N, C-alpha and C positions, 0 to 999 in steps of 0.2 A: 227440576225446578225446586228451589228451596221454599218450604211452606211459610205462610204468614205466621208471625209470632203471636201465639195466643196470650202470652203474658203482657202484651201491649194493649189489652182491651181498653176501649174508651179513648184511645189516642189516634185520631184519624190522620194526623200529620206524619205518622210513621207508616211506611209501606212494608214490604216484605223484608226479612232479614237480609236477603241478598242485596236488595236495593240500598238499605241502610249501610251495609258493609262497604259496598262499592263507592257510595257517596263519601263516606268517612275516609276511605282509603285515598280517593282522589284529592280530597281537601288536604289531608296530611301531606301528601306528596307535593302539592302545590306550595304549601306554607314552608315546608322544609327546603324546597328549592329556592324560595325567596330569601330565606335566611342564609342559605349556603352561598347564594350569589352576592349577598352583602359581605360575607366573610372573604370571598375570593377577591372582591374589589377593595378589600381592606376598609370597608365601611362598617357602619353600625346601624341599628334600627333608628328610625327618625326620632329626633328629640321633640316630639309633638305629643302632648298628653292626650289630646283628642283622638289622634290616630291610634295611640296605644289603647285607649278605651274602646274604640271600635273593634280592634283586634281581640281584646279581652272578652267583649260581649259576644263576638262571633265564636270564640273558643268555648265560652260557657254554654252556648247553644249546642255545639258539637259534643261537649262533655256529657250532655244528657244521653245522646245516642251511644257514646263510648261506654258509659257506665251501665246502660241497659244491656248492651251486647256482652260486656265483661261479666255481669251478673249471670247472664244466661250461660256463658261459658263455664262459670263456676258451678252451676246447678245441674247441668246436663253434659253428657259426653259430646265431644266435638263432632264426632261422626253424626250424631243425632241432629245437631244444629246445622250441619252441612257446611261449616267453614273449615277449610284446610288448616291444620295446626300451624304450619309454617307461615301461612298467610295471616293468621291471627297474631302470631308472635311479631310479625312485621308491623301490624297495626299498633300493638302494644308498645313496641320499641319506639316507633315514630311519634306516638302520643307523648311519651315521656320526653322526647326531644323537643317537641313543640312547647310543652309546659315549661321545660328548662329555659328555653329561649324567651318565653313570656316573662318568667321571673327575672331573667337577666335584663330584659328591657325595662321592667319596673325598677330594678336596682339602678340602672343608668339614669332614669328620670328623677328618682328620689334623691340620689346622691349629687345630682347636678344642681339642686336647689341652692339658693344663696344662704349664707350664714348658718344660723342654728337649724333651719329647716333641712339643710343638707346633712347636718350632723345627726339629727333625729332620723332622717331617712336611712342613713347608713346603719344606725343601731337597729332600726325596725327591720330592715331586710336581713341583717344578721340573725336577729331573733326568730324571724319567720323561717329561715333556713334551718334553725335548730328544731323548732317545733314540728316541722314537716319532714324531718330527717327519718330515714329508715334505720332504726337503732337495733334491730334484731341481729345478733351476731350469727355468722354462718355456722359456728359450732359453740356449744355451751361447755366451756372448759375454763381452766384457771386463767388463761390469757384473756378470754372473753370477760371474765369477772373483773380483771384489772382494768380493762377498757371501759366497762360499764361504770365502775367506781369513779373513774376519771371523768366520764361524761356527766355523772351526777354532780360532782364537785364543780365542773365547769358550768353546768346548768344553773346551779345555785348562785355562783359568782356573777354570771351574766345577768340573770333576771333580778338580782338584788338592786339593780339600777332602774327597774321599771318605773317606780313611782317618781323618781327624779326626772326621768326622760319624759314622762307624761306631763309633769309640771313645766319642764323646759318648753315643750311644744305649746302648751296652753298659754304660757307667758308670751311666747313669740307671736302667736296668733293675735293675742290681745294688744300687744305693745310694739312689736317690731314693725318699722316702716317697710321691711322687706316682704311683708305678707302680701303686698300688692303685686309682687312679682311672681307669686305662686298661683297657678290656676285653681279656681275655687273647687272644682271637682277633685283635684289632687289633694287639696287640704282636707276635704271631706273623707276621702279614701284613707288618708293617713290617720285621721282622728278615729275612724271606725276600726282600723287595723290595730291601733294602739290600745283601744278598748278591748278588742277581741283577743289580743295576744296573751293577756294575763291568764284567763281561763285555759287557753291552749297550753300555756307553759305548765300549768298545774297538772293537766292531763299527761303531758310528757314526763313530768317528774314522777308521777305514779307509775307510768309505764316502765320507766327506767328502773325503779325500785323493784317492780314485779320481775323484770328480766334478771336483775341481780340476784334475787332470791331463788330463781329457777336454776341458776348455775350451781 
C-alpha cells in the first residue's frame, strides 16, 4: 500500500498518492480517447466556448493533482513514492497530449471569430505558443547558438506588434458590431490573455538571452 502524502497536509480532498495517481491516469485515458475518436471520425472539438470552458476548468482542477505529483517525483526517488517510472512517464506524456489538445481547441475557437476578433485570436495564439515554448536546446553548441539567435530576432519582431494588436482588440470591442457575435466570456479571456502576454514575452526574452550567453 502506498502511504498518504505528508506534503499534502491541510488538503482533505486529496487521498493517498495511489488514489490520486489512478484517478488522474483514468481521467487522462478517457480524455485522450475522446480526442482520438474525434480525429478518427475526421471531426474536431465542438465549436462551443461554454463546452471548452467546462473542459478547461476540469483540466485546471486536474492540473493541481498533476503538479503536486510531479513535484513529489522531482523531490524524492520514484521508488520511495511508490509510482513505477514507466507509469509516471505515461502520465506525463498523456498530460502533455491533453494540454496540447486544449490549446488547439482554444486556437480553433479564437480564429473562428468574425472579423478583427479572429485576426487578434490568431496573433494571440501564436504569441502564446512562443512564450510557452520549450526553448532549451538539447546541446549547447554553435548550432544551438545560431538557433537561439534566430529565436531572439523572431521574438522581437513578433512582439513588436503587441501594442497595435491590443489597440486593435480594444477598438473592435468598443466599436465593431461583430462584438455581439463573440461570447462575453471569450472576450474576457482574450482581454486577460492580451494583458498577460506582455510580461510573459519579457520573461521569454530574458530566458532566450540567458541561454544564448550559456552557449
